[in-house]
Every structure is written in C-alpha cells, then in structure tokens.
C-alpha positions in Angstrom: -8.7 -21.6 50.9 -10.0 -18.1 50.9 -13.4 -17.4 52.4 -16.3 -16.0 50.4 -15.8 -12.6 52.0 -12.1 -12.6 51.0 -13.0 -13.6 47.4 -15.6 -10.9 47.2 -13.0 -8.3 48.3 -10.5 -9.6 45.7 -13.2 -9.3 43.0 -14.1 -5.8 44.0 -10.4 -4.8 44.0 -9.9 -6.4 40.6 -13.0 -4.7 39.2 -11.7 -1.3 40.4 -8.3 -1.9 38.9 -10.0 -2.7 35.6 -11.8 0.6 35.6 -8.5 2.4 36.3 -6.9 0.6 33.4 -9.8 1.5 31.1 -9.5 5.1 32.1 -5.7 5.1 31.4 -6.4 3.6 27.9 -8.8 6.4 27.1 -6.3 9.1 28.3 -3.5 7.5 26.3 -5.5 7.4 23.1 -6.6 11.0 23.5 -3.0 12.1 24.2 -1.7 10.2 21.1 -4.1 12.2 18.9 -3.2 15.4 20.6 0.5 15.0 19.7 -0.2 13.7 16.2 -2.2 16.9 15.5 0.7 19.0 16.7 3.0 17.0 14.4 0.7 17.6 11.5 0.5 21.3 12.1 4.2 21.5 12.3 4.6 20.4 8.7 3.3 23.7 7.3 5.8 25.7 9.4 8.6 23.3 8.3 7.7 23.9 4.7 7.9 27.7 5.1 11.4 27.4 6.7 12.5 25.1 3.9 11.3 27.6 1.3 13.3 30.3 3.1 16.4 28.2 3.0 15.8 27.5 -0.7 15.8 31.2 -1.4 19.0 31.9 0.5 20.9 28.9 -0.8 19.9 29.6 -4.3 21.9 32.8 -4.2 24.6 31.7 -1.8 25.8 28.2 -3.0 29.2 28.8 -1.5 27.8 28.9 2.0 26.3 25.5 1.5 29.6 23.9 0.6 31.3 25.7 3.5 28.9 24.3 6.0 29.2 20.8 4.6 33.0 20.8 4.6 33.3 21.7 8.3 35.1 19.1 10.3 33.3 17.4 13.1 34.8 17.8 16.6 35.8 14.6 18.5 33.3 15.4 21.3 29.7 14.4 20.3 26.5 15.7 21.9 23.4 13.6 22.3 19.8 14.4 23.1 17.7 11.4 24.2 13.9 11.6 24.6 12.3 9.2 27.2 9.6 9.5 29.8 9.0 10.6 33.3 6.4 7.9 34.1 6.2 4.2 33.8 3.6 1.7 32.7 4.8 2.0 29.1 6.6 -1.3 28.6 10.3 -1.2 27.5 9.9 2.3 26.0 12.8 3.8 28.0 15.0 0.7 27.9 14.8 0.4 24.2 15.8 4.0 23.4 18.6 3.9 26.0 20.1 0.7 24.6 19.7 2.0 21.0 21.3 5.3 21.8 24.3 3.7 23.5 24.9 1.4 20.6 24.8 4.2 18.1 27.0 6.5 20.2 29.5 3.6 20.5 29.8 3.5 16.7 30.4 7.2 16.6 32.8 7.5 19.5 33.5 4.6 21.9 35.0 6.9 24.5 32.3 7.7 27.1 34.3 10.8 28.2 33.8 12.3 24.8 30.1 12.3 25.0 27.8 15.1 26.3 24.3 13.8 26.9 21.0 15.6 27.6 17.9 13.6 28.4 14.2 14.5 28.4 12.6 12.2 31.1 13.7 11.1 34.5 13.3 7.4 33.7 15.7 7.5 30.8 18.2 9.2 33.0 17.9 6.4 35.5 18.5 3.7 32.8 21.6 5.5 31.5 23.1 5.7 35.0 22.6 2.0 35.3 24.6 1.7 32.1 27.4 3.8 33.7 26.7 6.7 31.3 26.9 10.2 32.7 24.1 12.6 32.0 24.9 16.3 31.8 21.3 17.5 32.3 17.8 16.1 32.6 14.7 18.0 31.5 11.2 17.1 32.5 8.9 15.7 29.9 6.3 18.3 28.9 2.8 17.3 30.0 0.9 19.0 27.2 1.6 20.4 23.7 1.7 23.9 25.1 4.7 23.1 27.3 6.8 21.6 24.5 8.0 25.0 23.3 9.6 25.8 26.6 11.4 22.5 26.8 12.7 22.9 23.2 13.9 26.4 23.9 15.8 25.2 27.0 17.5 22.5 24.9 18.4 25.0 22.2 20.1 27.2 24.9 22.1 24.2 26.0 23.1 23.5 22.4 24.2 27.1 22.0 26.5 26.6 25.0 27.9 23.4 23.4 28.7 25.2 20.2 30.5 27.9 22.1 32.6 25.1 23.6 33.4 23.7 20.2 30.9 20.9 20.0 29.5 20.8 16.5 28.1 17.2 16.2 24.8 16.7 18.0 22.8 13.5 17.6 19.1 13.2 18.3 17.5 9.9 19.6 13.8 9.4 20.0 11.0 7.0 19.0 9.4 7.7 15.6 6.1 6.6 14.2 6.1 4.1 11.4 2.7 2.6 11.8 -0.4 3.3 13.9 1.0 1.4 16.8 4.7 1.1 15.9 7.2 3.6 17.3 10.7 2.2 16.9 13.8 4.2 18.1 15.6 6.4 15.6 18.9 8.3 15.4 19.2 11.6 13.6 22.0 14.1 13.2 20.8 17.5 14.4 24.1 19.3 13.9 25.8 20.1 11.7 22.9 20.8 9.4 23.5 19.4 6.0 22.5 22.4 3.9 23.3 20.4 0.7 20.1 18.4 1.3 18.2 21.5 0.2 20.0 21.8 -3.1 17.6 19.7 -5.0 14.8 22.1 -4.1 16.4 24.8 -6.3 15.2 23.1 -9.5 11.6 23.2 -8.3 9.4 26.0 -9.4 8.4 28.6 -6.8 4.9 27.8 -5.4 3.6 31.3 -6.2 3.8 34.0 -8.9 5.6 36.4 -6.5 9.4 35.9 -6.5 11.0 35.9 -3.1 13.2 38.7 -1.9 15.1 39.5 1.3 16.9 42.6 2.6 18.7 41.1 5.7 22.3 40.2 5.5 22.7 36.6 4.1 24.6 35.2 7.1 22.1 36.7 9.6 19.1 35.3 7.7 20.7 31.9 7.2 21.5 31.7 10.9 18.0 32.6 11.8 16.5 30.0 9.4 18.8 27.3 10.7 17.8 28.1 14.3 14.2 27.7 13.2 15.0 24.4 11.5 16.6 23.1 14.7 13.5 24.2 16.7 11.2 22.4 14.3 13.3 19.2 14.4 13.5 19.2 18.2 9.7 20.0 18.5 9.0 17.2 16.1 11.2 14.8 18.0 9.4 15.7 21.3 5.9 15.3 19.9 6.8 11.9 18.2 8.4 10.7 21.4 5.4 11.7 23.5 3.0 10.0 21.0 5.2 6.9 21.1 5.2 6.9 24.9 1.4 7.0 25.1 1.2 4.4 22.3 3.4 2.1 24.3 1.4 2.8 27.4 -1.8 2.0 25.5 -0.5 -1.3 24.4 0.6 -2.1 28.0 -2.8 -1.2 29.3 -4.4 -3.4 26.7 -2.3 -6.4 27.9 -3.1 -5.5 31.5 -6.8 -5.2 30.8 -6.7 -8.7 29.2 -4.9 -10.2 32.2 -7.3 -8.4 34.7 -10.3 -9.8 32.8 -8.9 -13.3 33.0 -8.2 -12.8 36.7 -11.7 -11.5 37.3 -13.2 -14.4 35.5 -11.1 -16.8 37.5 -12.1 -15.2 40.8 -15.7 -15.2 39.8 -15.6 -18.9 38.9 -13.9 -19.7 42.2 -16.4 -17.6 44.1 -19.4 -19.3 42.4 -18.0 -22.7 43.0 -17.2 -22.1 46.6 -20.6 -20.5 47.1 -22.3 -23.5 45.5 -20.3 -25.8 47.8 -21.4 -23.8 50.8 -25.1 -23.9 49.7 -24.7 -27.7 49.1 -23.2 -28.1 52.6 -26.0 -26.1 54.1 -28.7 -28.1 52.3 -27.0 -31.4 53.4 -27.0 -30.1 57.0 -30.7 -29.3 56.7 -31.5 -32.7 55.2 -29.4 -34.5 57.8 -31.2 -32.6 60.6 -34.6 -33.3 59.1 -33.8 -37.1 58.8 -32.5 -37.1 62.4 -35.6 -35.5 63.7 -37.9 -37.7 61.5 -36.1 -40.8 62.8 -36.6 -39.8 66.5 -40.3 -39.2 65.9 -40.7 -42.7 64.4 -39.0 -44.2 67.4 
C-alpha cells in the first residue's frame, strides 16, 4: 500500500496532467475554428474560378468533351493527408486503411501507385502496410503555411503529368457534422470539365458580360491550375480541422479518465489519512489508559 506522501505525489501529478489536457483542448478548439474560417473564405475564391470556367467553356464546348474523353493511364497517383503528431485517436489509421481500400479498387497492383503523403505518421502507417511512399510533406502548422505545402504538391503533380500520370486521387478527412470528420476519396485529375456544363444555363450574376483576350487554351490551363490549388488547399484545411477535432475528442475522453483517477486517488488518500488519524488516536487512548492504570495501582 502506498504511503500518504506517495499518494499526494500521485495526486499532484494527476492534477498537473489534467491542466495539460485542458490546455490542449482549448488549443484544439481554437485551431478548428481557424481552419474552418480559412475554408469559408476559400468559397468566394472558388466561386470566382468557377465563373471563369463557365465563361471559357460556354464558348469552347469542344474542349470540355476533349478533356472528358481522355483515357486514364494505368498508373494512379494518390495524395493522402494525415498528421505529424499523435493524441488524435485513429485519425491516421482510418485514412490510411480507407485510402488503401479505395486504391485497391482502382488498381490492385502496388507498383502502379505513386503516393504522396502530408504527415509523418500517415507515412509510418503506410510503411507498416507495405505500401511505398514517394515523398512526405510536413503538415503546415498554421493557415499561412498551407499555401507553401499546396504549391509543393502542385509541383510534384506537374512532374507526374510529364511522366504520363493523368489520374490523381485525393484522400482526406472531410467535415460532415460539428464533430464528425470521416475519410473521403476525391478525384483530383483529370478534371471533369463537364461538371461545369450545367452552370451555362444560369444567368450571369452581374449586368456586365464577361470578356477575355487571352488565348483560350492558356486561360483554361490557368483556371484549371487555380481549381487544383483550391481543391488541395480545401483538402488540407479540412484535414487539419479533422485532426484537431479528433484530438479534441481524445482529450475529452482523457480528461474524463483523469478526473476519475483523481477522484479515486483522493478517496484513497482520505481513507488512508483517516485510518492513520484513527490509529494515532487509538495509540493516544491506549497510552492514556496505560498511564491511568499505573496511577491507580
């Protein structure tokens, strides 16, 4: 049985751990809101790019069909977003398992996959699953650092396209509810330009009709590049928000367990302290009775 001093040290350590967990909860909650705001602000930029595509495709319908009819190469590229840090439950395991299952459906041959990951921990899980990783990028720590990571990924995609890889899949957690971020698969390339066809029937949002002077191919290529940037940026922000949401839930469970542990230690300490006081009182009473008995004799 532990002494009172040992129990007190355990209680102090548990209380300190509780404060750390509470701090991590606050940081996770603040981070979630930071990335959610970035995601919301991206919607306006995305709308602008979509309007630009609407203008170009309205006048060049043949380009749309040409892009859609391109055959997909047998080699598939994949970009998987995970985390660099732990304490976020099965966040990395779930996206790794999900991505491997989806890639198995597309092409069961592992040698025909080119994989980029964002996050050292997701890379470790993929290695455990005997899946080679071509390159690993660090997870951006703030919203300001996301742009650099996305640009590095786009440069890698450009190299893939030069090598003839035209199908690129994107795997990341996506927000469905306030605290729900399930894994999602999305085709990044080739871009299905036919998905913008239905926008042609909509009226232009202003009285000024759009015009452009750049060559159509050049403008279309630039808009597609911006669209890829938006989708990668969005995937990164949603992944980061999901990571912190998962960490927040883990910290909530940890806080509950720590509270239960602290209550158990406190109860044990009080019981043992009461027993010690009782023993000391019994010793005093026994000594008093012994002295009183000697005096009577």
